[in-house]
Structure formats: structure tokens, C-alpha cells
C-alpha positions as CSV (number, residue, x, y, z in Angstrom):
1,M,0.0,-0.1,0.0
2,I,1.4,3.6,-0.8
3,R,1.3,5.6,2.0
4,W,1.2,9.4,2.3
5,L,4.3,10.0,4.4
6,C,6.4,12.9,5.5
7,F,9.1,13.6,2.8
8,T,7.3,11.1,0.3
9,I,6.3,11.9,-3.3
10,I,2.9,13.5,-3.5
11,F,0.5,11.1,-5.4
12,Y,-2.8,12.7,-7.0
13,G,-5.1,9.7,-6.7
14,L,-4.5,8.7,-10.4
15,P,-4.3,4.9,-11.5
16,L,-1.2,3.4,-10.3
17,G,0.1,3.2,-13.9
18,A,-0.5,7.1,-14.3
19,Q,0.8,8.7,-11.2
20,T,2.0,12.1,-11.4
21,V,4.8,13.3,-9.5
22,N,5.1,17.0,-7.8
23,T,8.7,17.7,-7.4
24,N,8.1,21.3,-6.3
25,F,9.8,21.1,-2.9
26,L,13.1,21.2,-1.1
27,L,14.8,18.8,1.1
28,G,17.4,19.5,3.7
29,K,18.1,19.3,7.4
30,T,17.6,21.9,10.6
31,T,20.7,23.5,11.3
32,G,21.8,26.2,13.9
33,T,20.9,26.7,17.5
34,L,17.5,25.8,19.2
35,P,15.7,25.4,15.8
36,F,12.1,25.3,16.1
37,L,8.5,24.9,14.4
38,E,5.6,27.3,14.6
39,Y,2.0,26.5,14.0
40,G,1.5,29.2,11.7
41,L,2.3,32.7,10.4
42,G,0.7,34.8,13.6
43,E,2.9,36.4,15.9
44,D,3.2,39.0,18.6
45,R,6.0,40.6,20.3
46,L,7.0,37.2,21.5
47,G,7.1,35.6,18.1
48,G,4.7,33.0,16.7
49,A,3.3,30.2,18.7
50,K,5.9,27.6,18.6
51,M,4.9,24.0,18.3
52,T,8.3,22.4,19.1
53,Y,11.8,23.1,19.2
54,L,14.0,20.2,17.4
55,D,17.5,19.0,17.4
56,T,19.8,19.5,14.4
57,G,20.2,17.4,11.3
58,I,16.4,16.7,11.2
59,V,15.1,15.9,7.8
60,I,12.7,18.4,6.5
61,K,10.6,18.8,3.6
62,V,9.8,22.3,2.5
63,V,6.7,23.1,0.4
64,D,6.1,26.7,0.5
65,S,8.1,30.1,1.6
66,T,7.6,33.3,3.2
67,I,9.8,36.2,3.4
68,I,11.8,34.6,6.6
69,N,10.0,31.0,7.1
70,Y,9.5,27.8,5.3
71,K,6.3,25.9,5.2
72,V,7.2,22.3,6.2
73,Q,5.4,19.2,5.6
74,L,5.5,17.0,8.6
75,S,3.1,14.3,7.4
76,K,-0.1,13.9,5.0
77,D,-2.1,16.2,7.2
78,H,0.4,18.2,9.3
79,F,2.3,21.3,8.5
80,A,4.3,23.7,10.3
81,Y,6.7,26.9,9.7
82,L,10.5,26.7,10.0
83,Q,12.8,29.6,10.0
84,K,14.9,29.9,6.9
85,T,17.9,30.4,9.2
86,S,17.3,27.3,10.7
87,F,17.4,25.2,7.3
88,V,19.8,23.7,5.0
89,K,19.5,22.1,1.8
90,D,21.1,18.5,1.6
91,S,21.3,17.0,-1.8
92,T,21.9,13.6,0.1
93,V,18.5,13.6,1.6
94,K,16.4,11.1,-0.6
95,I,12.8,10.7,-0.3
96,Q,11.5,7.0,0.9
97,P,8.3,5.4,0.2
98,Y,7.9,4.9,4.1
99,Y,9.9,5.3,7.3
100,L,9.7,2.6,10.0
101,T,10.1,2.2,13.9
102,S,12.2,-0.4,15.5
103,S,12.8,-1.7,19.0
104,W,12.7,0.5,22.2
105,L,15.0,0.4,25.1
106,V,14.0,1.9,28.7
107,N,16.7,2.2,31.0
108,G,18.4,4.6,33.4
109,D,21.7,5.4,35.0
110,D,22.8,7.2,38.3
111,K,20.8,10.3,37.3
112,Y,18.7,10.2,34.6
113,D,16.0,7.7,32.8
114,Y,16.1,7.1,28.9
115,V,13.6,6.2,26.5
116,A,15.3,5.2,23.1
117,I,13.9,4.4,19.7
118,T,15.6,3.4,16.6
119,L,13.9,4.9,13.1
120,D,14.8,4.7,9.6
121,E,15.6,8.3,9.6
122,R,15.9,11.5,11.9
123,L,12.3,12.4,11.7
124,P,10.6,15.6,13.1
125,Y,8.7,15.3,16.0
126,R,6.7,17.2,18.7
127,H,6.2,16.9,22.3
128,I,3.2,17.4,24.8
129,Q,3.2,17.3,28.8
130,Q,0.1,15.6,30.3
131,I,-0.8,15.5,34.0
132,N,-3.5,13.4,35.9
133,P,-1.4,11.1,35.2
134,S,1.7,13.0,34.4
135,R,3.1,11.9,30.9
136,I,5.5,12.8,28.0
137,V,4.0,12.3,24.8
138,V,6.2,12.2,21.9
139,D,4.7,12.2,18.3
140,I,6.8,11.5,15.4
141,F,5.9,12.6,11.9
142,G,6.2,10.5,9.0
143,A,6.8,7.3,11.1
144,T,4.8,4.0,10.8
145,S,5.2,1.3,13.7
146,N,7.7,-1.7,13.1
147,S,8.0,-1.8,17.1
148,N,7.1,-5.2,18.3
149,W,8.9,-4.9,21.8
150,I,9.7,-2.3,24.3
151,T,12.4,-3.4,26.7
152,Q,11.8,-2.0,30.1
153,R,14.8,-2.1,32.9
154,S,14.5,-1.7,36.4
155,S,17.3,0.7,36.4
156,A,14.7,3.3,35.2
157,K,13.4,5.0,38.4
158,E,10.8,7.7,37.1
159,I,9.6,6.1,34.1
160,K,6.5,4.1,34.9
161,S,5.4,2.6,31.6
162,A,6.1,3.3,28.1
163,S,3.9,2.3,25.2
164,Y,2.6,3.8,21.7
165,E,-0.4,4.4,19.4
166,Q,0.0,4.8,15.8
167,V,-2.4,7.8,15.8
168,E,-2.4,8.2,12.1
169,D,-0.9,6.1,9.2
170,D,2.2,8.5,9.4
171,V,2.2,9.7,12.8
172,F,3.6,7.6,15.7
173,R,3.0,8.4,19.4
174,M,5.3,7.5,22.1
175,I,3.3,7.8,25.7
176,I,5.8,7.8,28.7
177,E,3.7,7.8,32.0
178,L,5.6,8.8,35.0
179,N,5.9,7.9,38.7
180,H,5.6,11.7,40.0
181,P,3.0,13.9,39.6
182,Q,5.4,16.8,39.0
183,H,7.3,16.9,35.7
184,W,11.0,17.5,36.7
185,G,12.2,17.9,32.9
186,Y,13.3,16.1,29.9
187,S,15.1,16.6,26.6
188,I,14.6,14.9,23.3
189,Y,17.6,14.6,20.9
190,Y,18.9,12.2,18.5
191,L,22.1,9.8,18.5
192,G,22.6,8.8,15.0
193,K,18.9,7.9,14.2
194,R,18.0,6.5,17.4
195,L,15.6,9.3,19.0
196,V,16.4,9.7,22.7
197,I,13.8,11.1,25.4
198,K,16.2,11.8,28.5
199,V,14.0,12.3,31.8
200,K,14.9,13.9,34.9
201,R,14.0,12.3,38.1
202,Q,12.4,13.9,41.2
203,P,15.5,15.0,43.4
204,R,15.7,12.3,46.3
205,D,16.0,15.3,49.0
206,L,13.5,18.0,48.4
207,D,14.9,20.5,50.8
208,L,16.4,23.5,49.7
209,E,19.9,22.6,51.0
210,K,20.2,19.7,48.3
211,I,18.4,22.0,45.5
212,K,20.4,23.9,42.6
213,I,18.6,26.9,41.1
214,A,19.0,29.1,38.4
215,I,18.3,32.6,38.7
216,D,18.1,35.0,35.5
217,A,17.6,38.8,35.9
218,G,15.9,39.9,32.9
219,H,17.2,42.1,30.1
220,G,20.9,43.8,30.6
221,G,23.5,45.5,28.6
222,D,22.2,47.1,25.4
223,N,18.6,45.2,26.3
224,T,17.4,47.8,28.9
225,G,13.5,46.4,29.1
226,A,10.8,48.5,30.2
227,T,11.2,52.2,31.9
228,G,9.6,53.9,34.8
229,I,6.8,56.0,34.1
230,T,8.0,58.9,36.2
231,T,11.5,58.2,37.3
232,K,12.7,56.6,34.0
233,I,14.5,53.7,35.6
234,R,15.6,50.9,33.8
235,E,14.1,47.4,34.3
236,K,17.6,45.9,33.6
237,N,19.1,47.5,36.6
238,Y,16.1,46.8,38.8
239,T,15.6,43.2,37.9
240,L,19.2,42.4,38.8
241,L,19.0,43.9,42.4
242,I,15.8,41.6,42.9
243,A,17.7,38.9,41.4
244,Q,20.8,39.3,43.7
245,E,18.5,39.8,46.8
246,L,17.0,36.5,45.6
247,Q,20.2,34.8,45.3
248,K,21.2,36.2,49.1
249,E,18.0,34.6,50.5
250,L,18.5,31.1,48.7
251,L,21.9,30.8,49.7
252,D,20.9,31.7,53.1
253,K,18.8,28.8,53.1
254,G,21.7,26.4,52.0
255,A,20.6,26.2,48.5
256,T,23.2,26.2,45.5
257,V,22.6,29.0,43.1
258,F,23.6,29.9,39.4
259,M,23.1,33.3,38.1
260,T,22.8,34.0,34.5
261,R,24.4,37.8,35.2
262,E,25.7,39.4,38.0
263,K,26.5,42.8,36.3
264,D,25.0,44.7,33.6
265,T,26.0,42.8,30.7
266,S,24.3,41.8,27.1
267,L,23.2,38.5,27.0
268,S,21.0,37.1,24.2
269,M,17.9,34.6,24.8
270,V,19.8,31.7,23.2
271,E,22.8,32.2,25.6
272,R,21.0,32.3,28.4
273,V,19.3,29.1,27.5
274,E,22.5,27.5,26.9
275,M,24.1,28.8,30.0
276,V,21.2,27.2,32.0
277,K,21.0,24.0,30.1
278,K,24.9,23.8,30.9
279,E,24.6,24.2,34.5
280,D,21.6,21.6,34.8
281,P,19.6,22.9,37.6
282,D,16.7,21.6,39.2
283,F,14.7,24.5,38.0
284,L,14.9,28.2,37.1
285,I,13.4,31.4,38.1
286,S,13.5,34.4,35.6
287,V,13.0,38.0,37.1
288,H,11.1,40.6,35.2
289,L,9.3,43.9,35.6
290,N,6.0,44.4,33.9
291,S,4.9,47.5,31.6
292,S,1.7,48.4,30.0
293,A,0.1,51.0,27.8
294,K,-2.5,51.5,30.5
295,D,-1.1,53.1,33.6
296,S,-3.8,51.9,35.9
297,I,-2.7,48.2,35.3
298,K,-0.7,47.1,38.2
299,G,0.1,44.1,40.1
300,V,2.4,40.6,40.1
301,S,2.0,37.9,37.7
302,T,4.1,34.6,37.1
303,Y,4.3,32.8,33.8
304,Y,5.0,29.2,32.5
305,R,4.5,27.4,29.3
306,Y,4.0,23.6,29.8
307,I,1.4,22.3,32.3
308,G,3.6,20.2,33.9
309,F,5.6,23.1,35.0
310,R,2.5,25.0,36.3
311,P,2.7,24.5,39.9
312,L,5.9,26.2,40.6
313,S,4.5,29.5,38.9
314,K,1.3,28.7,41.0
315,Y,2.7,28.5,44.4
316,I,5.3,31.5,43.8
317,L,2.3,33.9,42.7
318,E,0.4,32.5,45.9
319,S,3.2,33.6,48.0
320,M,3.9,37.1,46.2
321,V,0.4,38.4,46.8
322,K,0.8,38.2,50.4
323,L,2.9,41.5,50.0
324,G,-0.3,43.3,48.8
325,L,0.2,43.2,45.4
326,V,-2.9,43.1,43.1
327,E,-2.9,39.7,41.5
328,F,-2.2,40.2,37.5
329,G,-2.4,36.4,36.9
330,L,-1.2,33.0,36.2
331,V,-0.2,32.9,33.0
332,G,0.4,29.5,31.0
333,N,1.5,28.8,27.4
334,F,3.7,31.8,27.4
335,N,5.9,32.1,24.5
336,F,9.1,33.2,25.9
337,T,12.5,31.9,24.8
338,L,13.4,31.2,28.5
339,S,10.1,29.1,29.1
340,G,10.7,27.2,26.1
341,P,13.2,24.4,27.4
342,T,11.7,21.4,28.7
343,D,15.1,20.2,30.6
344,Y,13.9,21.9,33.9
345,P,10.8,23.4,35.7
346,N,10.7,27.3,35.0
347,C,8.9,30.3,36.1
348,L,9.1,33.8,35.1
349,V,7.9,36.5,37.8
350,E,6.6,39.9,36.8
351,V,7.6,41.5,39.9
352,A,5.2,44.7,39.2
353,F,4.3,47.2,36.9
354,L,6.9,50.0,36.2
355,S,4.2,51.8,34.1
356,N,2.3,52.2,37.3
357,K,3.0,55.0,39.5
358,E,2.3,52.8,42.8
359,D,4.1,49.7,41.7
360,E,7.1,51.8,40.5
361,Q,7.4,53.3,44.0
362,L,7.5,50.0,45.5
363,I,10.2,49.1,42.7
364,L,12.2,51.8,43.7
365,D,12.5,50.6,47.6
366,P,15.5,47.9,48.5
367,E,13.3,46.7,51.1
368,F,10.7,45.8,48.8
369,H,13.5,43.8,46.8
370,K,14.3,41.8,50.1
371,A,10.4,40.9,50.6
372,V,10.0,39.8,47.1
373,A,13.0,37.6,47.6
374,K,11.5,36.2,50.6
375,Q,8.3,35.7,49.1
376,I,9.7,33.9,46.0
377,T,11.6,31.8,48.2
378,E,8.8,30.7,50.4
379,G,6.8,30.0,47.2
380,I,9.7,27.8,46.5
381,K,9.6,26.0,49.4
382,N,5.9,25.4,49.5
383,W,6.0,24.0,46.1
384,L,8.8,21.8,47.0
385,K,6.8,20.5,50.0
386,S,3.8,19.9,48.0
387,C,6.2,17.3,45.9
388,K,6.8,15.4,49.0
389,D,3.0,14.9,49.9
């Protein structure tokens, strides 16, 4: 049977002896740092809605183009958009009539669990976090099952079970169920043509003394961020002051802390992500100050992208409003670069609004910085406690 698969020749439903071939496409691979797929062409100040980040060297079929993006075909019925800078044409890529999966291995070492599946090609994928029960779901586009066994070893401590569904003829779904309700992170990458999902385990000891925390002071250097409505103070300076107070508070509690910056320096979003990934923290807190065109809007908000990381933002927001700040809200599906990695739980805290006169006065006060640090720390402790229950 001829299947409609990612990167296959497009058939037009003619009799088998009179097939017409559409060759109006490009074949190549993902390249560069942190390539990602977007759902469509819509965008806001944070860019278009991202479907997934991808590894490099993944086979891509381009079927259309805009000024800055390629439209790519993932499977018969699935399309996405990839930045042109993340694609390189590759004449060695050849169309195959189908791509099969093979056997799985689920195991662990002294720190991580792993799920590995062998494929015929480095195919594109997307991932989804699920809760109740906690699962990692990975869709592999263009793949058809030939997986007839899944070897699961007791060395895997966080992975409860692994299974799959062939949800479409050319979309293969991996389902990884976890032992703990809280997602602690995972990364997806290829080793040759073997797709690997590396799963972080819940820390054995959830006391702050045993936890490593990354803190990001938003903006910096030539990226000044927002400015105060009356004083014209710069966001980059006050996020650093608050982040440094948070660092002191956490160190006093015995935690290990990594700072993306400790002075006024320029760092790109990609540089920050790479720094934090290299440090491999248990979680990340990013400190920002908000702004609005309406000077009446004020208050605190916390942000997350993935549903499995939501609890950290929830507990920090609950703690922050005890300062008497207006609750601006708990914001999910946040399309911010530092919220994009799945390697560790992360929370962005917008402490208050520089565009509001009352909030601006709070932001100017060093005692407020200390109070914010204490409340963020309290939120972290309450979240860690909930993970023990």
C-alpha cells in the first residue's frame, strides 16, 4: 500500500500506472542553535506560537515559503513553519516510500532515565506534557510502527511505563508515563537515527539545601527592558537588584544558586538558555518587571509554558500576593524563550508594573526587593513541600 508519509512523493490519486509526481519542494535538514517549528504565521512581540524545538540534522521537506519562514510538511495532514536560518538544503536527503520504527529500550543511569527508539531516519517530532496522570507524549511525524517489543529495565526509576499508538498512518505516538505528579524535565535528541528522550528524576531530597536553582535577571546591557513611568528607571537594573536579593535569600537557606548574570551585561536569549542547560539546575526563576500602555494596570504575575511546570508558578504567585500586590494573574502557554526548554521546571516572575506609579514606588525601595526575595523563596519551599506529599 502506498502511504502518504512525511517527505514522500505526493500522489494525486490517479491510477497506479499513471501517477503524477510533484517535485516542487526542497529537501534538507535543521541547522543552527535551537531550531523550532511554529504552528502558523501569526505573531506578537514574543514571536509566533511555537509547536516544538528540534534537534539539528532532522530531515525537513519544504513545500512553500514566506519572507523569513519555510512552510514544511511533517506528514500527510500536518504542516508547520521553520525559520529559513534553521534550514540547510541537503542533496543527500532522499525520499523514501515509508519510514519505520524499531525496538525501544527504557533504562536509567545514576541520574536520568532514558527512552530510546530506533528509526529509519531522523524525523521531526513534537512533545506534549500531560498531567493526571503525568506523561510525556512524543509524536514522530512520518513514522509507521514496526516496534514489536519495548524492553523496560528496573534501572529506570522515574518512568512508570512506556507504550505507543499509531494515531495516524504516518504519525507515531510515544507515551511515557511518570511515577511522580510533578514533571522535573526532559530533553529530546537524536544519537544517529536513534531518538532519545532523557527524563529527569525527582530529586531524592527536596529540601532547599539539596536543590540547585538558576536565577535569570531579565534584560541587561544593551537590552534595557521597560522604563519607569515617572523616574525613567531601567528594568535591567532593578531585575538585577531583585535577583541578587533572591540569590542571597536562597544561599542563606543553603541552596546552590547559579546566576545567568551578576552585572550589567548583554546576553541573548539563546545564550541564557545554553548557559542554564549547561548548569543543569533543578529549576529556573526568571525575574522581570512588567509594563503596560495603561498606567492603571498594576500587580504581580507568574508565567509558564508547559502544563507540567505550572505548579511552581502557581505557588510563587500565591506567595507574592501576600505582599499586598494586586494579582495580575497566572499565565500559561507563555511563548517566551526562557520558558521554552523542557529540561527543567521554570517560572518567570513579573514582580510589578514600572508603568504604574504605585508599583514603580515599590520597585524603587530596597526593602521591597528583600521582601520579594523572601516571598519567592517561600513559594519555592511550598512547592517543594507539595512534591513530597
